N, C-alpha and C positions, 0 to 999 in steps of 0.2 A: 505493500500500498503506498510507504514511503518513496517507496522507488517511483510508483505511478505518478505521485504528486510531484517528486521534482521533476519529472520527463513532463508533465502538464505543464508547469512551470517553466520549463524550458522553451516548448513550445511558444508561449505565452507572449515570452518576451521575445523571443526571434521573430514573431509576427508583429508585433508593435512596432519593435526597432526597423522593421523591414518596409513595413505598409503605412505607418502613422503619417509620415512627413507628405504622401502623396495624397492625403482624404480633401485636404482643404484646396487645391489647386489642381486636383483631377479634371482633366479636358476630355467631354465625349466624345469617344472612338470611333462610330457610328453614327450616321446621320438619319433619321427617321426619314428617308426620304422613299423609303420602300414598304410595302404591306405589310410585312412581318415585323419590320422595327417599329412601324405605328402600333402592332399590337402590344409590342412590349411597353412602349410610353402609354399606351392607354391603360394596360393592367400596371404599370407601376405608378402611376397616378390616378388613376379612380377607385383602384383597391387597395387592398395592405399588402398587395406583393402578388404574384403569379406563382402559381401551384403548377407542379410538372404536369404538361399537357396542357396548360390553360390556352398557351400561345396558338396552339395549332387548333383548340376549341374555337377560339375567337376568327381566326382566319376560316375555320369553315363556314362561318354566320355572316362573315364579313365584319371590319373593326366598326364600320359606321352602325349597322345592324344592332350591334353587341353593345354600343353604346347607348342606342335608343332605347332598349332594356334596361339598361342600368338607369336611366331617366326616368322610368315607370318600374319602379320595384312590384308595385303589386301585380305586374303581370309575370312576375318570376315566383316559381315555387320554392320555397325558402322552408318546408316542412321538417325538413334533416334535421337543421338547426334548434327549431322549436323543440324536437325530441330529446337532441341532447340538453335542451334547457330546461327540459320537465322536472327535472330532481331538484330544482331551486323553487321551494315553495313560496318564499319572499316575495320573487319578483312578479308574482301573480296578487298579493295583498294591498290594499291602500294601506296609506301612511296610519292611520288610526288601527288598522288590524296589525301592522307592524308591532306599532306600540302598546298595542294589547297582550299581543302575543309574544315578543321578546321585550320587556316590558323593561325602560331606562330608568336610572337612578332614582330620579322624580317620582315615577309611579312606586317605585320598591318603597319609598321615604313617605308615600300618603296612606300606602297599604300600611305599613310600620305603625302611623300615628292612627291608622280608623277611619282614614277618611275616604278610603277606594276598600271594594269585597274583594276578596278571593277567588279567580276564576274555579269555575266548578270542572271545568276538565281535568283529568288526572295528569296528563303530561305536562300542560301549560301550569297547571297548579306546581307540581314540582319544580317549575324553573322559578317560580314565585317565591316557594318556602326556601328554596338553596339561595337565593339570592338576599332574602330577609335574614337568614341565616349570618350570611358575610357581611351585611348591612350591620346587623345587630354587633357582631363583634367587632367591627371599625369603630362602630360608637363607643364600645366598653373600652379599647384600647384607647382611643381619645379622652375618653373621661378620666382613663387611669396616668395618662401623661403621655408626650411623647416618646419618652423612653422606654415604654411597655414593650416587650418582644411579641411577634405576632404569634398567635395560636398556631402549633403546628400539628398535622393530621396523626391521628393516634397509629398503634402499631395494630391495632385489632382491625383497623377500616384497612390497613395493606394486608393482612393476614387473608382477608376474603377475597383479594383479588385474582390470585391464581384459579379458586373454584368457579368463581364466576366466569373468567375466559374460558372456561371448558362448555360452558352454556350454549347451549344454539343462542341466534340472536333475540330471540322473541321472548325467551325466556332470561337472558342477560338484561333485557330493558325491564320486564317485569319484576326481577329481584331489586333492579336499581329504585325502581317505583316504591317499592315494600319497605325500603328503608326509610329511620325516621329523617326526619331535613336534616339533623346534626350530622348523623351517620353517612350520608348521603353526601353531603360539603365535604367530608372528612373522606371520604373514597375517593371522590373526584378529585382532590387537591392533590391526592398520591396517585393518580393516572396522567403519566404525563409521557410526551415521546413517544416513541415506539408501543408502549405500553397502550396508551390513547387510542392510537392505529389499529391494535389488536382489538380492543375492545369495541371498537365501533364497527369492525370488519363483520361484513352480511347483514348490517342492518338496513334497512330501508331509508330514503333520504330524510323521510319526516322525523325517523326515530335519528339518525344521526344530528338532525336539525337541533331536535330537543333536547340531546345530551350536551351539543356545545353549546348551547344554549344557557344549560344550566353554570357551564362557565362563564360564558360572557355574552349576554343576549344582543349586545347593539354590535358585536365583533360578527357576529354568525350575518345578522342583517349586512352590513358593510362589505363583508368578503362574497358572498351572496353575488352583491352586485360588481363588482371587482369582476371574480369569476366569468360571469356573465359576460362580460363586456369584451373579455379576451378570447371565449367560445364563439360568441358572435362573429368579431373582427376574423378571424381566425376562418369560420366555416361558413359564414352566413354567404347564400349566392347573391344576395343583394347588397352586394359591396359599396357600390357608392355612396345608398343611404346609409351604409354603417359607417363610411369617411365624413359624409356630412353630418352628421347627428355627431361622431367623435368632434367636427369644428363647428359645433354650434353649443355644444356643453362647455367647452372650453372658451368662445366667446363669450356666452352668456354663464360667466366660472360661478360655481357654489364650492364652496370648501368642505367638504364632507366632516372634518373636525371640530364643526361648530355645532355643538350641543344638537335639537331638534335635526338639524340635517344630515344625520346620520339615517333617518326614519322617512325624511321627505324626497330622498334625491332620487329612489329608488322611482316615486311617482314620477317625478320629475323626467327623468331621461323617458321613461313609458310614454306617459301620456302628455307632458308638454312637449318635448324636442322632437323625439322620432316621426310623430306622424305629421310633423311640419318641417321637417327637415329639408324639402323640396317645394315645399310649397310659396306663401305669401311672406314677406319678411313682417309685416306689419302684424299679421297673426300670429307671427311667431313671439313678435314683440309684445304683445297684447298677453299673450298666455304666459311668458316669461314673468311678466309685471305682476300677474294676480298670482303665480306661484308662492305656494306656504314657503317653500325651498329658498327662491329669492327673497321675499320679505323678512322672512327671518336672517338669512345670510348679511344682506344688506342694510337690517334693522328697520326698516320700513313701517314693519307691523309696530313698531313703538311711537313713531311720529303721531304728535299732536298739535295742531294746532294754536298758536300761542290764543288767538281769540276764538277760540270754539267755547261750545257749551261744557265740554268735558274738561277743558281746561278751567274754565270759569265757577264749575262745581253747580252747572245749572242742569234740573231735569224738564221734561218736557214729556207732556202727554202723548196719546196716539195721534191728534190731531194737531200739533207743534203747540199747543198753551202751556206758559210756564205753569209748573205746578206748582214753585212757589215766588214770591219776589225775588229779582236778582240781590238784592242788597242782603238777604238772606245769605246765597250762596257762599259755600266755603269754597275758597281758591284751593284746587288742587294741583298737585306738581305734575309738571307737564312741559313738553319739550319739540321742538320740530328738527327732525332728523334730516338733516341733507344728504347722506351716503349713497341715497339711491339715485335722487336726483342728479348730483355729479356724475357717478359712474354710469347712469344710462345715457347723457350726454356724452361723456368722456370716452367710454368703453364699448357703448353697445351703440351709439348711433353715428352721432356728428363728426367725433374724433377731437384730439387735442386742440388743435387748430380750426377748430369748427365754426368758430364764428359768436360761441355763447360767453357769456357774462356771469361773474359773481351773482349778479341781480337775478339772471336766468334761473340758475341752479336753486335760488331760495322761494323763487317764484313756483318752479316746477315743484320742490318739496313740499309748498302747500297745496299745489294743485292733487297730491296722492298722501295728504292728511286722510284718515278713514279708511283707506287701503290695508288691511290687517288681517290677522289670523284667529279663528276661535282655537281656544284650547291650543296652542301652539306645542306644548311637551305631550300631547297628546293625539298627535297625529291629526289635530282640526284642518278644515278648510279654509280657503279665502272669503273673508266679509266683509261689507263695507259699512262703518260705524260713523254715521251721519254726526253723532256727539264729538268725534275727535275732528271732524272734518274743520278747517279753516274756512269761514265764511268770505264772502268779497269778491270783487273780479281779480283776476292774475293776469299779469303780460309777459308772455314770454314767446322769445325772438321776434319782439314786435307785434305779436298776435295777441290782441283781448280776449281772453277766455273769462264768459261771465258767468256767475255762480251758479252751479250745476250738479252739485254733489259729487257722486262718483264718475259721474260722465267728463268731467273736468280732466281725469286723469285719461281717459280713453281720449281725450282730444288733443291732449300734449303727445299721445304717443302717433296720433295719425299726422300732427305738423314734424314730428321726427321724422316719422317710416318716409313722410314726401318730401323731405329735404335734398337739395342736390348734395349737400355735404355729406350727408348720409349713403347717397346712393354712392359718393366715388370712396369712402372709407370703406364701407364693404364690401366692395368689388375689390379695390386694394387689397383688403385680406384675403379676399377668394384666391386672387390671382396671384399671391403671396404663395399660397397653401396650393394650389397646382402646377403655376408655370416658374415663378421664382422668388429667390428672396427679395429681388429687388424688380419687381415686374416692369415692363416698358409702360410708360406712361400713357400710351396711345391704347394700350390693349384696355386700360383699367375704364380710360374716357369710352368707348366704345359698350365696356360692359355696363357703365353706369349709366350710358345713355338708352339703353334695355332697360334696367331696374327702373330708372324714371317713366320710360313708357309704358313699360308694364306693370307699373304700381308694385314693383317689388317682387314679382314674379323668380323666383331664386331658379326654378327648372330653365326657365328662359334665359337666365343670366348666364350658367352653365354651360346653355346652349350657345351664347354668343363666344366665351372663351374656346370653347372647343372645336368653332369652328374658325378658329383664328388661326394665320400662320405664325403666330407668337409659339402659340400652345405645342404646335408638332413642330419647331426649328433646331436647329444641330445644338444649338445655343442652350436650349432646355432638357435636352435628353440629357437624364441622370444628371441633372444638375442639383438635383434638391437632397441634402443630407436627412437624412431618417431621424425622425423622434425615437427616444428610448421604445416607447410603445409601438413606431411602426418597424422597427428591427427587430425588435423582439417578435411579433406577429409576422414580419413577413419570414422571417427566421424560420417559425412552424411551418408556413404554405409552403414556402420552398424544398422543403425536406417532407413535407407530407406525413408533418408527426400527426401521432394520433395520442390525444389530449385526455387521459382519464382523470388527471385533477389539476386544475389550473391555480391551485393557491402558490406552488413554488414561482410561478409565473410572474402570479402578482407580486410577491416580496423578490424577484427578480429584477421588479420594474421600481421597487423601492431602492434598492442597490444602485442601480443607475441613474438614479436622482429625479426618477418622474413616478410617484406614487400616485396610482389611480384614482382621480377625484381630491389629488391632494394638494392641490395650488392654493395657498393660503391667500395670495392678493385674488383681488377680482380680474388682473389682467389676464391670468391664468399662465398656460405653459405657453413659451416663446415658438415660433413655428420657424426661426432662422438658424444656420449653421453655428454661427457665433456662439449661440449659449451651449449646445450640445460639442463640439469637439474640442478635445483636449485630450492631452496622453494619459490621464488618469482615466478619463470617458471611454477612450478605445481600448485601454487594458482591459477594462470592465465587460466590454463587447465581445473583444475577443475571448474573454474568459468564459462566459457564456455561450458562445459559440460553439468552444471546445465540448464544453461540460456537455452541450445539447447534442451536438453530432456524434460524439461517444456514448451517447446513450446513461448518463450521469446524472439525469433530473430525475427526482421521483415521479412517478405518474404521467412520464412522458416516453412515449415509442417511436423509435426513428427505423423505419428501413434503408435501405441502399437508397444513394439518391435515384437511381435509374434501375431497376428490378428487370425490365426489359432486355434490356442489355447487362448481363453479368459481369462484373469487372475481371478484365485477364490481369490478375492477379504477377503473373510473370511479369510486367510491362508496366511500372508505375507511371510512367508519364503518358500511357492510354487511360488510364485511370482517370488524372489530373485531367486530360482533354476531355474525357467522359462528364465529371463533374462540372468543368467550367461550362459545357453544354448545356447541362440538365439544370443548373444552379443559376448563370446570366448570359444563357442564350449565346454563350463563347465571346460577351462584350468583355472580354478580358485585354487589359493593356500587357504590352509586352514585358512592362516594369514588372509589375503584378505577377504574370507566368514563369519570367525566370527568377523571382524571387521565392516561390512556392517550390517549382522544379527543383532548386537549388536545396533545397533540403531533403528531396526524395532519397540521395544517400546519406544521410545522416542515419546513424543506428537506431535515434530514438524516432525517427517516424518510420524508416524502413522494414524496422525490427528485426534486420537479418544479424547472423552471426557468422562469423568465419567460417566455422563449419556447416554452417546453412545459408550459402547465397539467396538461395531461391525463397526464402522466408518472404512471407506476403508482406507487403508493405501497413501501416495503420491507417485505413482510407477514411475511419471517421476522423482522425487529424487535420488529413488532406481537405477535409468537407469543411470541417471547420476553422481552417485558416482561408478558405476561400469564402464561408461566411463572414469573415470579420475583415475581408478584403476590403480597400477601396471602393470598387465597384460595386458590392451588394453594401455598403454602408447607402449608398444612393439609390436615389429613384427617379 
């Protein structure tokens, strides 16, 4: 094992040393002037990367026809990926159901205080009971002082584990449920690492969820959402829809680590972003503004108009009449929150130089007062609270918005969605994602013209881009450096990986600096190369590539790159050429080819011994080096 690790480290160092210098300035070696190159370009930009055989499949129906299908995802059968996702029960739950079945600390605290009742369902009740035990232990430790040691699981709990592991999965689960909450908590604290996997083996997806929720309910919700993202990106046939969903979830960023957004993000992506990813921008803008995920993330749900009834302590009856004279009203704590108004204009619509002022930010914030959430920590939805809304006329970008309750916010969104600055800002970001880090201004202008003419129709804007010479130019071919997500998923697709457990990939993305839904600032993650290209980042990518190709990642199986052409082990150079064709359509520079070819005679890669010159080379290492090459790092 130590020798294997040393060999792997040597290969990684060799690969990075030889290849890292080329990635930042690699020039395309093939012009997309022929149909096959057009297919490669389309697959690299409109999907998370081509799979083996994808180029031929696209050529069989025609590049333009394939693009037309991707622009209309409802016409594509995606049943296979939905079958893969069926194991993740949380994906089908509302935010309220998630909070009820996988209770956050606030709910457990309410149960402990007698303000909420325990659920009747046995499995869900066990989750609450186990969390209550841990909550009370923490409270006792807190009351006893900061230096109080944490309670350790009893030896009796550990003694039960071997017998439980011998039971059938259903009996194992029933035995766990039959324990007292204290014994169950002790037992689960003892089961870790491989023992936990052995304990969960054979259980149904729902049973696994419930056991894992006894450890950490919030983590189950978050990890299933993250695993589903990788599964969809890897296996969905509706690849452009997946790319655009990822684009918009990043554009309208919400940080999963902020309280209630643990529970709101599942619905946010499923119900708000995905259905509108290729629709009208204004519809998407309204849906995000009313989403509890965005309201909570940017604190608009707390925003109160300074002259509102709520701020003044005024109450009215159903007809709007005062229930008591204003002079008797007790002023309540209130505040106008400008977070959403500022990010709405700076990041969601107009852009930094979009022509708005601080006065506009304040007026927009007033228009959105009253847009709030009902019971946010219990998965509640959007509602408009008239009492919190700032009365009076607002002036936004020179437009007078008369007092009109909730409709004021909608009017602001309509103004922003139709603004030429918004058209240019959104189209520049789209061109940056699909064409180059510094997209040609002429292309952005044509896309923006379509945006304004078609009232923000995203599909039509993409059509304008895809019909442009700039998208198909030699300068654009393999010119975009992949983000960590794009790199990981494209590696899975290129190697035709079988992903049985996506959790190691979720953790890999954390290691590579791009935790899913983990961008804390509202800017989201950068799409530009300079954010992701560094020696440390390339080393991490090469390390992942070698581990993946070598079958060293748990829950992921990698076949030979080309099973239709079994490798000729007697000729390492033929193996290299075969892999170059399979993984990169032969688009490999002489520098990359020569760098890897020079390593084929190294005993650490060739696996040759002096007494066995015919011993076959280490194919997975060669495959890993190609996955870490400058050409594969680009799309």
